[in-house]
C-alpha positions in Angstrom: 30.3 172.6 72.3 30.8 173.8 68.8 31.9 171.6 65.9 35.3 173.4 65.6 36.3 172.4 69.1 35.3 168.8 68.6 37.3 168.6 65.4 40.3 170.1 67.2 40.1 167.5 70.0 39.8 164.7 67.4 42.8 166.1 65.6 44.8 166.3 68.8 44.0 162.8 69.8 45.0 161.6 66.4 48.3 163.4 66.6 49.1 162.0 70.0 48.3 158.4 68.8 50.4 158.8 65.7 53.3 160.2 67.8 53.0 157.3 70.3 52.9 154.8 67.5 56.2 156.2 66.1 58.1 155.7 69.3 59.7 152.3 70.2 61.8 151.4 73.3 64.0 148.4 72.9 65.3 146.7 76.1 68.9 145.7 76.7 70.0 142.4 75.0 67.1 142.7 72.5 67.0 143.6 68.9 64.1 144.6 66.6 63.7 144.3 62.9 61.9 147.2 61.1 60.0 146.6 57.9 58.9 149.5 55.7 56.1 148.6 53.4 57.0 144.9 53.8 60.7 145.2 53.1 63.5 145.1 55.6 64.5 148.6 56.5 66.8 148.5 59.6 67.5 146.8 62.9 66.6 148.6 66.1 69.3 148.6 68.8 68.5 148.8 72.6 67.2 152.2 73.6 64.7 154.7 72.2 63.9 154.4 68.5 61.6 156.3 66.2 59.7 154.8 63.3 57.3 156.2 60.7 53.8 155.4 61.8 51.6 153.4 59.4 54.7 152.9 57.2 57.2 151.0 59.3 56.4 147.9 61.2 58.5 146.4 64.0 58.6 142.6 64.1 58.8 140.8 67.5 61.9 141.5 69.4 64.7 138.9 69.3 66.6 137.8 72.4 70.4 138.3 72.0 71.4 136.4 75.2 72.7 132.9 75.2 69.9 130.4 75.1 69.7 126.7 76.1 67.6 124.2 74.2 67.2 120.6 75.3 66.1 118.1 72.7 64.2 114.9 73.5 66.0 111.5 73.3 66.8 110.4 69.8 67.4 106.7 68.8 70.9 106.3 67.3 72.6 103.1 66.0 76.2 102.6 67.0 78.9 100.8 64.9 78.3 97.6 66.8 74.5 97.7 65.9 73.1 98.8 69.3 70.3 101.3 69.5 70.9 103.9 72.1 68.8 107.0 73.1 70.8 110.2 73.3 69.6 113.5 74.8 71.4 116.6 73.6 71.6 120.1 75.0 72.6 123.1 72.8 73.9 126.5 73.9 73.5 129.1 71.2 73.5 132.9 70.7 71.8 135.0 68.1 74.4 137.2 66.4 72.4 138.7 63.6 68.7 139.5 64.0 68.1 140.1 60.3 69.5 136.6 59.3 67.7 134.7 62.0 64.5 136.4 60.9 64.7 136.0 57.1 67.2 133.1 56.6 65.3 130.3 58.5 61.7 129.9 59.3 62.0 128.0 62.6 65.5 128.1 64.0 64.9 125.7 66.9 63.4 123.0 64.7 66.2 123.4 62.1 68.9 123.1 64.8 67.1 120.0 66.3 67.0 118.2 62.9 70.5 119.1 62.1 71.7 117.9 65.5 69.9 114.6 65.0 71.4 113.9 61.6 74.9 115.0 62.7 74.6 112.9 65.9 73.7 109.8 63.9 76.6 110.3 61.6 79.1 110.7 64.4 77.8 107.9 66.7 77.4 105.6 63.7 81.2 105.4 63.5 81.7 104.6 67.2 81.1 101.6 69.3 79.1 101.7 72.5 82.1 101.9 74.7 83.6 104.7 72.6 80.3 106.6 72.8 80.2 106.3 76.6 83.8 107.3 77.0 84.3 109.9 74.2 81.7 112.5 75.0 84.1 115.3 74.5 85.0 114.1 71.0 81.3 113.8 70.1 80.6 117.3 71.5 83.4 118.9 69.6 82.3 117.3 66.3 78.7 118.3 66.8 79.6 121.9 67.7 81.8 122.3 64.6 79.1 120.9 62.2 76.3 122.9 63.8 78.3 126.1 64.0 79.2 125.9 60.4 75.6 125.2 59.3 73.9 127.8 61.6 76.4 130.6 60.7 74.3 131.8 57.8 71.3 131.8 60.0 72.7 134.4 62.3 73.2 131.9 65.1 76.4 130.9 66.8 76.5 127.5 68.6 78.6 127.8 71.7 78.4 124.3 73.1 76.8 121.0 72.5 76.5 118.5 75.3 75.2 114.9 75.4 72.9 115.0 78.3 72.5 111.2 78.6 73.2 108.0 76.7 70.8 105.2 77.4 71.7 101.8 76.0 69.1 99.0 75.9 68.0 97.4 79.1 69.6 94.1 78.2 72.9 95.8 77.5 72.7 97.6 80.8 72.2 94.4 82.6 75.2 92.8 80.8 77.3 95.8 81.6 76.3 95.6 85.3 77.2 91.9 85.3 80.6 92.6 83.7 81.3 95.4 86.1 80.3 93.2 89.1 82.6 90.4 87.8 85.4 92.8 87.3 85.0 94.1 90.9 84.9 90.5 92.2 88.0 89.7 90.2 89.8 92.7 91.6 88.7 91.8 95.1 89.9 88.2 94.7 93.3 89.4 93.4 93.7 91.8 96.3 92.7 89.1 98.8 95.2 86.7 97.2 97.9 89.4 97.3 97.1 90.0 100.9 97.4 86.3 101.7 100.6 86.1 99.7 102.2 89.0 101.6 101.0 87.5 104.9 102.5 84.1 104.2 105.7 85.8 103.0 106.0 87.8 106.1 105.2 84.8 108.3 107.8 82.7 106.5 110.3 85.5 106.9 109.5 85.7 110.6 109.9 82.0 111.0 113.1 82.0 109.1 114.6 84.8 111.2 113.3 83.0 114.4 115.0 79.7 113.3 118.2 81.5 112.4 118.3 83.3 115.8 117.5 80.0 117.6 120.2 78.2 115.7 122.7 81.0 116.5 121.6 80.9 120.2 122.0 77.1 120.3 125.4 77.3 118.6 126.6 80.0 121.0 125.3 77.9 123.9 127.0 74.8 122.7 130.3 76.7 122.2 130.1 78.2 125.6 129.1 74.8 127.1 132.0 73.1 125.3 134.4 75.9 126.5 133.1 75.4 130.0 133.6 71.7 129.9 137.1 72.1 128.5 137.9 74.6 131.2 136.6 72.1 133.8 138.6 69.2 132.4 141.7 71.3 132.2 141.2 72.5 135.8 140.6 68.9 137.1 143.6 67.6 135.1 145.8 70.4 136.4 144.6 69.8 140.0 145.3 66.1 139.7 148.8 66.6 138.4 149.5 69.4 140.9 148.3 67.1 143.8 150.7 64.2 142.6 148.3 61.4 143.5 149.9 58.1 144.6 148.8 54.5 144.1 146.7 54.3 147.2 144.5 57.3 146.3 143.9 56.0 142.8 143.0 52.6 144.2 140.5 54.2 146.5 138.9 56.2 143.7 138.8 53.1 141.6 136.8 51.3 144.3 134.4 54.2 144.5 133.7 54.1 140.8 132.9 50.4 140.6 129.3 50.7 141.9 128.5 53.5 139.5 129.8 51.4 136.6 127.6 48.5 137.6 124.4 50.7 137.8 124.2 51.5 134.1 121.0 50.2 132.4 122.9 49.4 129.2 125.5 47.3 131.1 124.5 43.7 130.5 128.0 42.2 131.2 130.2 43.4 134.0 133.6 41.6 134.6 135.5 42.2 137.8 139.1 43.1 136.8 141.9 41.1 138.2 143.2 44.2 139.9 140.2 44.4 142.2 141.7 42.2 144.9 145.1 44.0 144.4 143.4 47.3 144.9 141.8 46.1 148.1 145.2 44.7 149.3 146.9 47.9 148.4 144.3 49.9 150.3 144.7 47.6 153.4 148.5 47.6 153.2 148.5 51.3 152.9 146.5 51.7 156.1 148.7 49.2 158.0 151.9 50.8 156.8 150.7 54.2 157.7 150.1 53.0 161.3 153.4 51.2 161.6 155.3 54.1 160.1 153.8 56.4 162.5 154.8 54.2 165.5 158.3 53.7 164.2 158.9 57.4 163.6 157.9 58.2 167.2 160.1 55.5 168.7 157.3 54.4 171.0 155.3 51.2 170.9 151.8 51.6 169.5 149.3 52.8 171.9 145.8 51.6 172.2 143.5 53.2 169.7 141.9 56.4 170.9 138.3 56.8 169.8 138.1 59.2 166.8 134.6 59.9 165.4 135.9 61.3 162.1 138.2 58.4 161.5 135.5 55.9 162.4 133.2 57.6 160.0 135.8 57.5 157.2 136.5 53.8 158.0 132.8 53.0 158.0 132.4 54.8 154.7 135.3 52.9 153.2 133.8 49.6 154.4 130.4 50.5 153.0 132.0 51.3 149.7 133.9 48.1 149.7 130.8 46.1 150.5 128.8 47.9 147.8 131.6 47.3 145.3 131.7 43.6 146.3 127.9 43.3 146.0 127.9 45.1 142.6 130.7 42.7 141.5 128.7 39.7 142.5 125.6 40.9 140.8 127.5 41.7 137.7 129.1 38.3 137.6 125.7 36.6 138.0 124.2 38.7 135.2 127.2 38.0 133.1 126.9 34.3 133.6 123.2 34.4 132.7 123.9 36.5 129.6 126.7 34.2 128.6 124.5 31.1 128.9 121.7 32.8 126.8 123.8 34.6 124.2 127.5 34.1 123.9 129.4 37.3 124.0 132.9 38.4 124.5 133.8 39.6 128.0 135.0 43.2 128.3 137.6 44.1 130.8 137.7 47.5 132.4 141.0 49.3 132.5 143.0 48.7 135.7 142.8 51.2 138.5 146.4 51.9 138.6 146.5 53.2 135.0 143.4 55.4 135.5 
């Protein structure tokens, strides 16, 4: 192979190398900064780009997508002098490749230090409870400060989040005790409210039951009184309609004497003076009834014909008379004993004829 051919091949390889070094392909959502002879020349957009070999130099590509950076916990002192550890997360986007390349040497470190100082400034004006319950406020203040500071760096801070807030262990234990006490208090209050409602409902039920029972007793008493009034009225009307004579009243009077003597509270029983008169009236009434019957018929009295019903009535009358006499004797004996022991005033029963 001659020297001319070798030189041609070397020249061809050099041309291909130079052409290849002058071609750059930039991916989507990336940006490249071109320096010509050490100075900024232009920014490469996504796609095919041509540069001057050996003159232009392309710096590392910059990611234009939204990026997430989590910073380690930073100790921050609250307004009530408690040291808490706060983790922060920043969401940012590069908006200008030239500024992020030439305005700041280390964008992430700069944002971290700015976040720490801003966070201490914001949290220093809040208590622990406000810090735990006002995360949205803290996030908004951090985002405003960081976005204002990083704007000249070609970076836009989209969101700042507090990942975690860790108070000291002793404070956590105190908070747990407080929360447990609060839950116990609420449980006690709810239990007391339940007992109160239960007692109120029970009292209301007992009240309604007592009212209903009283109404029932009143209605029953009224109906009972009305029934007794009806019965007395019926008996009174029947007595007056029957026109009882002296003999019937004397007989009823004799029947009531044993019942009057049976009372446990009757300590003194005095036989009225009309007792013998009632017996005489009853006997005279029987004899007059027989004589009147014989006189009306105009025939002499016939010998008595056996009559079982009449005999039973007569026997019953005799038994009642004997029982009344025995009750009278017992009452007289008891009255004499009571009179000898404790003097008392005798009480007379109303006469049978006036009953």
